[in-house]
C-alpha positions, 0 to 999 in steps of 0.5 A, a space after each residue: 309612509 315616506 318614500 326616499 328618492 335618490 337624492 335623499 339617499 345621496 344626502 343621507 350618505 354624504 352625512 347631512 345631519 338634519 336628514 339623517 336625524 329625520 330619517 331616524 325619528 320616522 323608523 318603519 315609516 321610511 321605505 325606498 323604491 327599486 328604482 332608487 336602489 338601482 340608481 344607487 348602485 350605478 353610483 356605487 360602481 362609478 365611486 369604485 371606478 373613479 374615486 376609490 375602492 376605499 370610498 366605494 366600501 365606505 358608502 356602500 356599508 352605510 347604504 346597506 345599514 340604511 336600507 337594511 330595515 326598509 321595504 323596497 318597492 317596486 315601481 311599475 306601470 301598475 303601481 304608478 297609476 295608484 
């Protein structure tokens, strides 16, 4: 199992071809946490507000495609102890 952090997700959306290839090769082994989803959503809202609605839509659609087959893990105190 591989858990992507926010930085890896940003790199993926910014078309880091090496990372994209590695993620696609790993398929069902790639997952994310609820914290990453939260942080990415903050970034998307900031993009919409500061850059443009068009860029927001581009990034958000790629994001939804990326996470559509991933399991999103909660990450609280109980999970962090394991």
